Backbone bond lengths (Angstrom), bond angles and torsions (degrees), N, CA, C in turn:
res aa  C-N    CA-C-N  psi(-1)  N-CA   C-N-CA  omega(-1)  CA-C   N-CA-C  phi
1 M - - - 1.455 - - 1.551 110.50 -
2 V 1.215 123.67 121.10 1.398 127.12 -173.73 1.623 106.99 -75.49
3 N 1.297 115.75 122.67 1.445 122.34 171.86 1.481 111.05 -105.38
4 F 1.292 115.17 106.06 1.426 121.02 -168.51 1.535 110.61 -71.80
5 L 1.308 119.99 -27.25 1.475 121.72 176.79 1.538 108.31 -66.77
6 N 1.298 118.20 -39.78 1.493 124.34 -178.94 1.582 103.77 -63.07
7 L 1.348 116.79 -43.78 1.438 122.00 -173.65 1.590 109.46 -66.05
8 K 1.389 110.64 -44.28 1.452 116.68 179.10 1.454 113.07 -57.93
9 Y 1.350 116.60 -44.68 1.522 117.97 -177.25 1.481 109.14 -73.61
10 F 1.302 119.09 -33.60 1.556 120.55 176.39 1.526 109.07 -64.91
11 V 1.288 121.76 -42.14 1.425 122.67 179.31 1.448 110.91 -65.26
12 R 1.322 120.30 -39.44 1.520 121.71 -177.90 1.556 107.63 -66.53
13 V 1.291 117.92 -44.99 1.521 120.24 -178.57 1.511 105.64 -67.88
14 A 1.326 124.10 -39.42 1.417 122.36 -179.60 1.550 116.30 -60.60
15 E 1.334 111.84 -31.52 1.441 121.09 179.63 1.561 113.79 -85.37
16 E 1.328 114.52 -39.90 1.414 121.82 178.86 1.505 113.43 -75.86
17 K 1.365 113.21 -35.94 1.432 122.95 -176.37 1.613 109.63 60.74
18 N 1.298 114.08 31.84 1.511 118.16 -176.29 1.515 107.43 -154.54
19 I 1.362 114.94 106.20 1.517 116.26 -178.11 1.462 111.41 -67.13
20 T 1.357 119.42 -36.48 1.424 120.54 -177.59 1.534 115.10 -62.18
21 R 1.340 114.66 -45.58 1.439 121.99 174.59 1.440 113.38 -56.32
22 V 1.452 117.44 -51.56 1.458 123.07 -178.68 1.454 109.10 -59.88
23 A 1.366 122.05 -44.44 1.392 121.75 179.68 1.512 118.98 -60.47
24 E 1.348 111.34 -38.86 1.512 118.46 170.22 1.505 114.51 -60.60
25 Q 1.354 114.69 -44.96 1.510 123.41 -177.12 1.503 109.68 -66.03
26 E 1.342 115.76 -36.16 1.462 120.44 -175.55 1.514 112.69 -95.90
27 H 1.331 115.43 -1.27 1.540 121.88 178.38 1.603 112.02 55.44
28 I 1.343 110.05 45.23 1.451 115.36 167.36 1.507 112.39 -130.72
29 S 1.367 118.38 166.41 1.382 114.94 175.74 1.525 117.87 -74.81
30 Q 1.288 121.45 157.39 1.360 123.81 -179.84 1.493 114.33 -66.43
31 Q 1.400 117.91 -24.80 1.428 121.13 173.94 1.574 111.74 -73.40
32 S 1.322 114.33 -35.62 1.485 117.89 175.25 1.420 114.32 -65.09
33 L 1.454 112.78 -41.69 1.413 119.18 -174.19 1.681 108.72 -70.37
34 S 1.290 115.30 -35.48 1.447 122.68 172.79 1.540 111.42 -61.21
35 N 1.286 116.25 -46.31 1.401 125.32 176.15 1.488 114.69 -50.44
36 H 1.352 114.45 -48.48 1.497 119.28 175.54 1.456 113.41 -52.52
37 I 1.361 116.34 -45.18 1.449 123.77 -176.38 1.533 109.25 -72.50
38 K 1.293 117.80 -39.11 1.505 119.78 177.85 1.522 109.14 -59.73
39 K 1.432 117.02 -40.67 1.463 116.47 -175.11 1.474 108.94 -62.31
40 I 1.306 121.29 -37.73 1.527 123.43 175.45 1.568 110.64 -62.42
41 E 1.177 114.80 -46.39 1.527 123.89 177.18 1.562 111.23 -56.59
42 A 1.444 114.47 -47.82 1.437 118.43 176.25 1.526 115.93 -66.09
43 E 1.215 117.66 -34.38 1.478 127.89 -173.37 1.537 106.11 -67.98
44 Y 1.404 118.54 -45.53 1.420 120.70 -174.66 1.503 113.48 -105.43
45 G 1.484 114.84 -5.80 1.447 110.87 172.26 1.490 112.17 79.93
46 V 1.393 119.14 25.83 1.506 121.41 -174.04 1.474 104.69 -133.13
47 Q 1.339 114.82 160.39 1.443 125.42 167.87 1.473 110.30 -98.95
48 L 1.354 115.47 124.92 1.394 121.89 -174.05 1.473 114.87 -88.07
49 F 1.429 113.81 -30.38 1.437 121.68 -171.44 1.539 109.81 -126.95
50 D 1.287 118.53 139.66 1.499 126.22 167.10 1.534 102.95 -88.74
51 R 1.299 116.29 110.32 1.474 118.89 -176.68 1.648 111.27 -97.26
52 T 1.265 116.05 11.27 1.483 118.53 178.45 1.501 109.54 -92.31
53 G 1.367 111.80 119.62 1.458 112.46 -179.27 1.479 119.08 71.96
54 G 1.343 112.77 29.87 1.463 114.86 -175.14 1.446 113.29 128.81
55 L 1.321 125.04 -165.35 1.428 128.43 -177.94 1.588 104.37 -129.60
56 T 1.241 122.33 100.75 1.481 125.40 178.72 1.536 105.17 -132.50
57 L 1.381 108.98 149.49 1.519 118.89 178.51 1.459 112.08 -70.14
58 T 1.336 115.97 137.80 1.401 121.92 165.80 1.548 110.06 -75.91
59 Y 1.335 119.29 172.58 1.371 122.45 175.41 1.509 113.02 -53.77
60 A 1.400 112.94 -43.81 1.457 120.08 177.92 1.574 110.64 -62.76
61 G 1.410 112.94 -39.28 1.377 118.75 -179.69 1.511 110.59 -66.41
62 E 1.295 124.09 -36.53 1.484 125.78 176.75 1.492 109.03 -64.38
63 Q 1.305 118.18 -43.30 1.436 119.29 177.77 1.547 113.78 -63.09
64 M 1.333 111.69 -45.22 1.473 115.74 175.33 1.471 113.18 -60.62
65 Y 1.279 118.18 -37.08 1.493 120.55 -174.86 1.538 106.98 -66.68
66 N 1.390 116.71 -44.73 1.494 122.13 -179.65 1.539 110.78 -53.23
67 Y 1.333 108.92 -50.08 1.588 115.00 -176.89 1.534 109.88 -69.86
68 A 1.360 118.43 -40.65 1.420 120.90 -175.34 1.543 111.12 -62.08
69 V 1.407 116.17 -41.80 1.509 119.59 175.69 1.479 111.43 -60.72
70 K 1.305 117.57 -42.22 1.469 117.96 178.09 1.538 110.72 -67.33
71 F 1.316 124.90 -42.53 1.389 129.54 -179.93 1.540 110.01 -56.73
72 L 1.416 112.45 -47.75 1.593 116.98 -174.09 1.499 107.49 -74.33
73 S 1.318 120.96 -33.18 1.488 122.02 175.38 1.468 110.61 -63.05
74 L 1.454 120.16 -48.34 1.346 124.28 -172.03 1.576 107.47 -69.57
75 R 1.360 119.12 -35.85 1.389 119.65 175.60 1.499 111.81 -61.62
76 H 1.372 115.74 -46.18 1.451 120.35 -179.15 1.661 109.48 -56.38
77 D 1.273 112.88 -48.42 1.483 120.76 179.67 1.547 110.23 -63.37
78 M 1.215 119.18 -46.50 1.571 119.94 175.39 1.530 112.94 -54.67
79 E 1.322 112.83 -51.87 1.554 116.38 -175.52 1.544 106.34 -60.44
80 N 1.335 118.21 -44.49 1.539 117.28 -174.42 1.585 110.03 -69.77
81 E 1.306 118.46 -35.34 1.406 120.56 -177.37 1.529 108.69 -73.56
82 L 1.392 118.26 -43.82 1.532 117.92 173.47 1.491 115.19 -55.69
83 L 1.388 113.80 -44.02 1.486 120.31 177.33 1.548 114.62 -59.70
84 D 1.393 111.37 -38.49 1.494 120.49 -178.79 1.537 105.25 -70.12
85 M 1.322 123.26 -35.81 1.409 127.37 -174.92 1.650 109.50 -65.82
86 E 1.454 111.66 -34.11 1.422 118.36 -177.00 1.533 112.51 -92.87
87 N 1.429 113.35 3.81 1.453 116.49 172.74 1.579 109.95 61.64
88 T 1.373 116.44 32.77 1.405 117.64 -179.86 1.537 115.46 -77.68
89 E 1.360 112.16 -17.63 1.480 119.45 -174.08 1.532 113.28 59.00
90 Q 1.302 115.34 30.10 1.447 120.53 176.26 1.590 108.89 -114.15
91 G 1.356 114.58 -161.69 1.402 116.80 -171.95 1.405 113.72 121.34
92 T 1.379 116.44 177.76 1.528 123.33 174.30 1.502 109.78 -128.46
93 L 1.373 113.11 130.15 1.461 117.27 179.05 1.601 109.03 -114.33
94 R 1.211 116.28 122.97 1.582 123.86 -173.72 1.439 107.74 -105.45
95 I 1.340 122.51 109.35 1.390 126.84 -175.08 1.540 109.96 -110.09
96 G 1.298 113.60 123.05 1.509 117.21 175.87 1.538 113.04 -99.14
97 I 1.353 113.94 131.16 1.458 119.41 -178.80 1.491 111.59 -152.41
98 S 1.215 124.61 153.51 1.491 126.68 -172.36 1.593 104.54 -68.19
99 Y 1.361 109.02 163.46 1.462 117.02 -175.11 1.482 114.52 -54.56
100 T 1.234 121.79 -42.91 1.425 121.86 -178.54 1.475 118.78 -104.20
101 R 1.422 119.97 -21.58 1.415 121.03 177.39 1.481 110.52 -64.92
102 G 1.260 119.51 -26.27 1.549 119.26 176.43 1.436 114.01 -58.06
103 S 1.337 117.99 -41.48 1.305 121.29 -174.83 1.593 111.81 -70.07
104 A 1.293 114.69 -26.47 1.469 115.77 177.17 1.478 115.58 -92.15
105 F 1.293 113.70 -18.15 1.568 116.41 -174.59 1.592 108.61 -106.33
106 L 1.320 116.98 -47.11 1.472 115.03 -173.19 1.542 118.14 -61.79
107 P 1.320 118.20 -36.97 1.420 118.54 -178.98 1.547 111.84 -56.92
108 D 1.326 120.70 -27.86 1.482 123.51 172.79 1.479 116.61 -76.88
109 I 1.348 118.83 -18.52 1.424 124.60 -169.82 1.479 109.15 -104.89
110 L 1.433 117.60 -55.13 1.454 124.07 -163.54 1.530 111.79 -62.14
111 P 1.352 122.77 -44.82 1.462 117.70 -179.13 1.439 115.56 -55.16
112 E 1.418 120.67 -40.08 1.527 122.37 179.44 1.516 106.57 -71.75
113 F 1.379 119.54 -41.85 1.461 120.96 -177.46 1.595 109.48 -66.14
114 C 1.289 117.00 -38.08 1.521 114.95 -178.84 1.522 111.41 -74.33
115 A 1.307 115.32 -28.22 1.503 116.76 175.76 1.468 111.10 -65.75
116 Q 1.297 120.02 -37.58 1.501 126.06 175.02 1.452 115.45 -79.45
117 N 1.344 116.99 -21.85 1.540 118.72 178.87 1.541 108.61 -139.17
118 P 1.386 108.71 75.28 1.485 111.53 -174.32 1.450 120.74 -74.64
119 F 1.339 114.72 -10.25 1.507 121.71 179.95 1.520 113.55 -106.07
120 V 1.234 117.47 5.56 1.492 124.45 176.56 1.495 109.16 -85.97
121 K 1.326 118.26 123.41 1.416 124.63 172.62 1.430 111.01 -81.62
122 I 1.419 115.04 129.89 1.479 120.37 -176.11 1.461 109.53 -113.16
123 S 1.336 117.35 132.37 1.444 125.18 176.28 1.497 110.19 -117.80
124 I 1.337 115.62 119.23 1.544 120.53 -175.84 1.577 102.64 -98.34
125 V 1.280 112.17 122.32 1.560 119.11 178.45 1.474 104.87 -108.88
126 E 1.338 119.19 120.55 1.525 121.93 -176.16 1.582 105.72 -113.69
127 N 1.308 115.22 136.92 1.470 120.28 177.89 1.555 104.16 -171.81
128 N 1.319 116.56 -177.78 1.439 121.49 176.43 1.520 107.50 -77.82
129 S 1.389 113.50 174.09 1.429 122.55 -174.85 1.492 110.75 -63.10
130 Q 1.401 122.64 -46.42 1.406 125.27 -179.93 1.461 115.13 -55.34
131 M 1.343 110.14 -47.66 1.550 116.12 -178.10 1.520 112.22 -66.12
132 L 1.418 113.33 -41.71 1.442 112.93 -179.18 1.497 117.09 -66.44
133 E 1.384 116.05 -30.52 1.452 118.97 171.32 1.480 112.63 -67.20
134 E 1.330 121.45 -36.73 1.381 120.80 171.79 1.562 115.61 -64.30
135 Y 1.389 113.49 -36.22 1.509 117.90 176.42 1.446 108.23 -61.19
136 L 1.306 120.78 -45.80 1.451 124.73 -174.04 1.481 107.92 -64.91
137 L 1.334 120.93 -44.96 1.422 120.63 176.56 1.513 114.96 -64.45
138 H 1.332 120.16 -32.58 1.495 122.12 179.99 1.482 112.77 -86.35
139 G 1.386 116.86 -5.85 1.491 118.08 -178.91 1.516 115.79 85.02
140 H 1.339 110.21 13.92 1.538 110.05 174.61 1.566 115.25 -74.30
141 I 1.292 118.63 -23.62 1.435 122.65 178.29 1.546 105.40 -130.63
142 D 1.353 115.51 162.11 1.390 122.20 -179.97 1.539 113.75 -96.68
143 L 1.353 114.35 -37.34 1.392 120.92 177.25 1.482 111.16 -132.51
144 Y 1.339 119.60 147.85 1.357 128.03 178.31 1.540 112.20 -122.94
145 I 1.316 122.29 120.89 1.460 125.25 -177.29 1.527 99.88 -106.88
146 G 1.354 119.94 121.47 1.459 120.45 175.33 1.566 108.32 -164.09
147 A 1.303 117.93 -162.29 1.468 124.27 -173.84 1.474 107.86 -129.31
148 D 1.395 114.73 128.29 1.474 121.97 166.88 1.560 111.82 58.23
149 M 1.244 117.33 56.26 1.413 124.37 179.30 1.578 105.01 -76.52
150 R 1.411 110.85 138.44 1.492 115.75 -179.31 1.566 108.11 -75.05
151 P 1.372 115.21 140.33 1.489 123.76 -175.48 1.568 109.27 -48.69
152 H 1.176 116.68 147.14 1.475 122.05 178.70 1.543 108.91 -153.37
153 A 1.261 118.50 133.27 1.517 123.19 -174.01 1.456 110.54 -58.77
154 E 1.365 116.77 -34.84 1.471 121.17 -174.27 1.630 115.45 -91.06
155 I 1.320 115.10 -4.29 1.341 120.56 -173.69 1.572 113.70 -110.99
156 E 1.364 119.56 130.22 1.379 119.69 172.89 1.553 110.31 -105.37
157 T 1.333 115.92 135.19 1.478 118.02 -179.65 1.578 110.30 -119.60
158 I 1.302 110.29 143.93 1.508 117.86 177.53 1.481 107.67 -123.28
159 E 1.445 110.36 123.12 1.496 113.70 -175.67 1.585 109.25 -74.05
160 L 1.398 111.49 136.99 1.478 115.82 177.32 1.430 110.72 -103.87
161 M 1.321 119.11 -43.87 1.509 119.86 -174.11 1.522 107.63 -167.20
162 H 1.323 116.91 157.01 1.527 118.14 169.94 1.473 108.60 -96.27
163 E 1.288 115.45 150.99 1.446 119.53 -173.34 1.489 107.58 -144.65
164 K 1.345 116.11 130.51 1.461 126.02 178.28 1.460 109.03 -89.12
165 L 1.309 111.79 151.52 1.467 118.33 171.20 1.474 115.25 -108.44
166 Y 1.343 119.58 146.88 1.364 126.35 -172.99 1.595 112.70 -127.86
167 F 1.329 113.96 153.12 1.387 118.19 166.94 1.585 111.51 -85.73
168 I 1.206 117.38 135.31 1.440 119.63 171.34 1.583 107.20 -111.21
169 V 1.416 110.14 108.56 1.461 118.24 -167.18 1.526 106.56 -107.33
170 P 1.303 120.62 124.21 1.508 121.19 171.70 1.536 110.60 -57.47
171 E 1.282 115.09 145.21 1.454 123.22 -173.58 1.586 110.90 -61.03
172 K 1.309 115.62 -30.95 1.462 118.61 -177.48 1.557 110.59 -71.15
173 I 1.391 115.21 -28.27 1.428 122.61 178.44 1.599 108.51 -80.53
174 A 1.375 113.37 -43.09 1.520 121.40 -179.29 1.642 104.78 -60.48
175 G 1.388 112.91 -44.73 1.456 114.58 -175.61 1.550 111.65 -67.33
176 R 1.311 118.61 -32.38 1.363 121.90 177.14 1.469 116.22 -69.12
177 L 1.367 114.83 -32.97 1.495 124.96 177.78 1.552 108.98 -73.83
178 G 1.380 115.38 -30.34 1.480 118.05 177.52 1.450 118.68 99.68
179 N 1.354 120.61 -29.36 1.442 121.02 179.59 1.591 113.44 -154.60
180 D 1.252 115.82 -179.44 1.498 117.67 175.20 1.498 118.85 -105.49
181 A 1.374 116.32 22.54 1.418 118.15 -177.97 1.490 108.45 -130.16
182 Y 1.384 116.44 29.56 1.391 115.72 -179.14 1.500 116.30 -82.25
183 N 1.311 120.03 158.33 1.351 128.72 -179.12 1.513 117.07 -64.60
184 I 1.244 122.51 152.39 1.503 122.95 178.30 1.524 109.59 -56.67
185 N 1.387 116.18 -32.38 1.536 122.48 -177.58 1.526 108.28 -65.08
186 D 1.279 116.38 -28.06 1.509 119.01 176.03 1.570 116.20 -61.47
187 L 1.350 114.68 -22.72 1.393 124.41 -175.55 1.624 114.50 -95.07
188 E 1.303 114.26 -3.21 1.371 123.36 -167.67 1.691 112.16 -60.15
189 K 1.316 113.53 -31.23 1.400 118.58 -175.11 1.582 111.28 -98.48
190 E 1.326 116.22 -6.22 1.428 123.70 179.67 1.574 112.18 -74.58
191 P 1.326 120.50 152.89 1.454 120.52 175.58 1.583 111.50 -75.88
192 F 1.274 112.98 136.91 1.478 116.78 179.94 1.575 108.10 -113.73
193 L 1.289 116.93 145.46 1.365 125.24 175.52 1.522 107.52 -116.47
194 L 1.391 121.02 110.30 1.411 124.22 -168.67 1.531 111.50 -127.20
195 L 1.313 108.72 154.03 1.559 117.51 170.13 1.551 109.53 -62.43
196 S 1.298 113.37 148.09 1.530 120.46 176.47 1.496 111.69 -60.77
197 R 1.330 111.22 146.23 1.501 117.56 174.92 1.550 111.13 -50.93
198 G 1.306 119.03 145.86 1.405 124.14 -176.11 1.476 113.10 102.05
199 N 1.470 115.10 -23.11 1.404 114.74 171.68 1.536 110.10 -82.10
200 R 1.306 119.88 138.21 1.389 124.91 -170.27 1.554 113.64 -62.56
201 I 1.318 117.94 -36.54 1.387 123.32 174.49 1.539 113.22 -57.72
202 R 1.501 109.88 -44.87 1.459 111.95 178.69 1.523 112.88 -69.95
203 D 1.323 112.98 -32.84 1.588 114.31 178.86 1.484 109.04 -64.98
204 M 1.362 120.20 -39.97 1.467 125.34 -175.37 1.619 105.02 -63.20
205 F 1.366 113.03 -46.96 1.502 120.26 -176.30 1.507 109.94 -59.46
206 D 1.389 116.71 -44.26 1.445 119.36 -174.71 1.518 109.16 -71.95
207 E 1.313 119.94 -33.06 1.466 119.61 176.16 1.522 109.37 -70.36
208 Y 1.300 118.72 -35.60 1.426 115.46 177.64 1.589 111.91 -67.10
209 M 1.228 114.56 -40.05 1.499 118.68 176.18 1.557 114.31 -60.88
210 R 1.422 112.36 -38.32 1.493 114.86 178.36 1.502 108.58 -63.94
211 K 1.382 118.13 -42.32 1.413 120.62 -175.52 1.533 111.18 -66.16
212 E 1.275 118.00 -35.75 1.460 125.12 172.67 1.482 115.49 -76.02
213 N 1.322 113.80 -5.78 1.513 114.38 -176.38 1.499 114.38 60.00
214 I 1.340 121.01 39.96 1.411 127.12 -173.60 1.555 108.21 -120.67
215 N 1.296 118.09 134.08 1.446 124.37 -179.58 1.577 106.29 -117.64
216 V 1.353 114.14 96.24 1.480 115.59 174.99 1.504 110.25 -77.72
217 R 1.400 109.42 159.60 1.573 118.07 176.22 1.479 110.68 -88.43
218 V 1.258 118.92 101.71 1.509 120.94 175.37 1.578 108.13 -82.96
219 S 1.313 113.45 113.34 1.471 121.94 -179.39 1.527 108.28 -98.83
220 L 1.263 126.01 -8.49 1.367 124.17 -172.33 1.543 110.10 -165.79
221 E 1.334 118.96 134.90 1.491 120.84 175.25 1.592 106.21 -127.37
222 A 1.357 113.15 149.64 1.388 115.82 -177.60 1.590 106.28 -155.52
223 E 1.331 115.31 159.35 1.515 119.71 175.38 1.544 113.29 -85.40
224 N 1.308 119.32 -23.25 1.408 123.19 -174.34 1.606 110.65 -99.00
225 I 1.249 119.69 117.55 1.477 122.44 179.07 1.466 115.34 -67.19
226 E 1.345 113.17 -28.63 1.478 118.71 177.07 1.523 111.42 -67.36
227 T 1.342 116.01 -38.20 1.415 121.06 178.99 1.491 107.59 -60.37
228 L 1.336 118.53 -43.32 1.498 124.50 -179.05 1.575 108.59 -61.78
229 F 1.194 114.04 -43.09 1.557 118.50 -179.78 1.545 109.46 -59.30
230 E 1.274 112.62 -51.09 1.488 118.34 179.91 1.496 111.23 -58.20
231 L 1.194 115.38 -41.44 1.509 121.81 -176.76 1.538 109.42 -70.03
232 A 1.305 114.51 -36.18 1.544 118.75 170.43 1.376 111.53 -63.33
233 C 1.362 122.62 -41.52 1.408 125.06 176.54 1.548 116.39 -59.45
234 K 1.420 112.42 -25.64 1.360 118.46 -178.49 1.530 111.49 -95.24
235 G 1.400 113.30 10.20 1.431 120.30 174.31 1.568 124.56 81.13
236 M 1.439 108.49 13.55 1.411 119.53 -175.60 1.557 114.55 -68.06
237 G 1.342 112.16 -33.63 1.441 117.23 -174.20 1.607 110.22 168.73
238 I 1.351 114.42 -178.38 1.432 122.25 -175.60 1.647 105.15 -96.43
239 T 1.343 110.05 137.49 1.436 116.16 174.56 1.546 112.02 -122.22
240 V 1.344 119.02 169.04 1.488 123.40 177.40 1.459 106.82 -111.16
241 Y 1.302 117.39 128.50 1.490 124.76 -169.85 1.486 114.17 -131.91
242 P 1.424 119.92 129.34 1.453 121.17 -179.09 1.507 111.60 -74.23
243 E 1.301 110.93 151.92 1.513 121.94 179.98 1.532 110.78 -50.62
244 M 1.311 115.47 -43.19 1.523 121.39 -169.68 1.537 109.76 -59.77
245 F 1.412 117.88 -33.26 1.411 122.11 -172.28 1.506 114.09 -83.31
246 L 1.368 112.75 -18.73 1.549 115.61 -177.67 1.475 113.43 -61.42
247 R 1.328 119.06 -29.64 1.476 118.79 -173.07 1.553 108.73 -73.53
248 R 1.343 118.65 -19.29 1.389 119.12 174.07 1.521 114.00 -70.14
249 H 1.295 118.75 -16.21 1.450 124.45 -176.64 1.610 110.84 -117.16
250 R 1.265 114.30 17.70 1.480 117.95 -174.28 1.460 113.73 -50.29
251 D 1.405 117.54 -44.01 1.440 121.02 -175.77 1.548 110.25 -63.18
252 V 1.384 112.38 -44.72 1.513 113.33 -179.21 1.513 112.88 -63.52
253 L 1.414 114.75 -43.80 1.454 121.40 -170.41 1.458 110.25 -70.68
254 N 1.319 119.05 -29.12 1.460 122.13 -173.20 1.630 112.34 -94.98
255 S 1.269 111.85 -0.72 1.556 117.42 -174.67 1.587 103.38 -82.77
256 A 1.331 111.81 152.80 1.493 118.38 -178.04 1.547 111.17 -65.90
257 K 1.316 117.07 -23.48 1.433 119.61 -179.83 1.553 110.89 -110.18
258 S 1.410 115.58 42.22 1.415 118.67 178.92 1.484 109.71 -65.79
259 P 1.337 120.50 138.04 1.414 122.46 -177.31 1.481 118.72 -79.15
260 V 1.379 113.31 -5.91 1.495 122.40 -173.49 1.553 106.10 -140.40
261 T 1.400 108.27 157.26 1.533 116.15 173.65 1.519 103.67 -115.40
262 V 1.348 116.03 138.67 1.416 123.26 -179.10 1.578 110.04 -106.39
263 I 1.358 111.12 120.73 1.491 116.87 -174.84 1.536 109.79 -130.97
264 P 1.397 113.97 129.69 1.596 113.36 179.28 1.527 107.85 -63.83
265 L 1.362 110.49 155.64 1.473 117.05 -179.95 1.543 111.62 -69.75
266 G 1.260 117.31 -21.70 1.493 117.92 171.73 1.619 108.79 116.35
267 D 1.326 113.29 162.62 1.388 122.71 -178.29 1.527 115.49 -50.87
268 K 1.356 117.66 -40.19 1.424 126.23 -178.92 1.433 114.28 -60.67
269 F 1.347 118.69 -22.29 1.483 122.58 -176.22 1.514 105.00 -100.32
270 S 1.345 112.94 115.20 1.449 121.32 175.46 1.479 114.49 -58.89
271 E 1.353 114.78 147.02 1.513 116.43 171.26 1.435 114.78 -61.15
272 S 1.358 115.46 150.94 1.446 119.47 169.35 1.482 112.85 -84.98
273 V 1.318 118.91 139.29 1.323 123.22 -178.72 1.585 111.76 -100.93
274 L 1.305 121.09 113.74 1.424 120.89 174.34 1.503 111.40 -80.87
275 F 1.293 117.81 136.49 1.449 118.62 -171.36 1.615 103.71 -142.79
276 I 1.382 110.47 169.19 1.397 122.18 174.79 1.551 105.19 -124.62
277 A 1.259 120.77 129.41 1.488 124.63 -174.68 1.545 112.32 -121.85
278 Y 1.325 111.70 151.87 1.534 117.80 169.23 1.505 107.77 -146.91
279 H 1.380 111.28 164.84 1.439 118.09 179.59 1.522 113.02 -85.77
280 K 1.371 118.99 123.39 1.392 126.37 -172.16 1.533 113.07 -55.88
281 N 1.405 115.49 -38.18 1.408 124.29 -170.83 1.525 112.61 -93.20
282 K 1.267 123.04 1.33 1.487 123.07 173.13 1.449 112.93 -110.90
283 Y 1.320 112.90 160.22 1.469 120.71 -174.95 1.501 111.60 -64.46
284 R 1.259 121.02 130.06 1.400 125.44 178.62 1.479 107.15 -105.82
285 S 1.201 118.11 109.98 1.496 124.63 -172.29 1.560 115.33 -74.15
286 R 1.223 117.00 166.63 1.418 123.05 176.36 1.559 111.59 -56.26
287 A 1.338 111.69 -44.57 1.488 117.62 177.20 1.502 111.25 -61.86
288 A 1.329 117.60 -41.21 1.528 118.61 -179.82 1.489 111.23 -63.88
289 K 1.344 115.69 -38.07 1.514 119.53 -178.03 1.569 108.46 -71.07
290 S 1.325 114.10 -34.72 1.507 118.34 -179.80 1.545 110.95 -68.50
291 F 1.404 113.15 -39.44 1.493 116.18 -179.96 1.601 110.78 -70.31
292 I 1.391 116.48 -34.21 1.420 116.11 175.71 1.498 114.37 -67.13
293 R 1.322 113.88 -36.30 1.417 118.74 179.56 1.595 108.79 -67.88
294 T 1.268 119.18 -45.11 1.487 124.60 179.46 1.526 109.73 -60.70
295 A 1.372 119.04 -43.25 1.404 122.97 -179.05 1.498 108.20 -64.54
296 R 1.256 120.91 -44.20 1.517 122.59 -174.84 1.517 107.08 -66.96
297 E 1.360 119.97 -39.83 1.427 121.84 178.24 1.493 110.54 -65.57
298 S 1.262 119.90 -36.61 1.478 124.44 -176.37 1.566 107.48 -70.42
299 C 1.326 117.80 -36.83 1.501 119.06 -173.44 1.547 109.31 -94.97
300 G 1.431 121.13 -9.90 1.395 124.54 -174.46 1.550 111.47 -63.03
């Protein structure tokens, strides 16, 4: 008999490779979490994890993970489709978005969506671009909001808006360079504060630098783009910032004593395309369609 809760916890641990972190995120004790996994091992007479020198899947664990992901995804699709058939206007919508883009994007979308779908439970899944793409492919999320996703045969993307990227340059660096129309080469020796690799904005910037044959000096990396903006305001270095986020700091940027100068990356750097994506081969619920429609209207 399939116990979906056991499978859910097993999948979480398999992906995080850390029982302590999963227990904290799921708000259960480590012992309870371990017991869920042990029940699967006892039922099938296999060992799912090699616990020597870390936490890695055994061969049996890898096979169990592949099936568990499919089972959980199918169960989610089944529940939503049956609820849609009964016109209950219920169900669960799992939205994947990067750590900081959610705070800039979702407040403009969710109030309207929730007013139209008051009984839909929403789960926001935050991670970097690479992980969210994997989550969408494996059925962990229903929709993914991101920028410039690589083409994939199983993924359908819907364009929401074009978004430029900007340099956020501390005033002490801008003053040293002398003007706000300098070439990217002028920045080569300056300290840069960048998102960690795996984030789509960072990957785009690195590719741009390679094409221009420029090596910038990365003095700090972080997962949170707002942290980088604040550090740039403190004069620590230059960061790269999406257009969508600029409006959050309009008062600071427009003030006479703004601590930074905002400069477009230039014509050679293509705009970032913000999109919403879903899996072609999985059930797209009424709630998912409603969210897509609301997002397009908001960005139109």
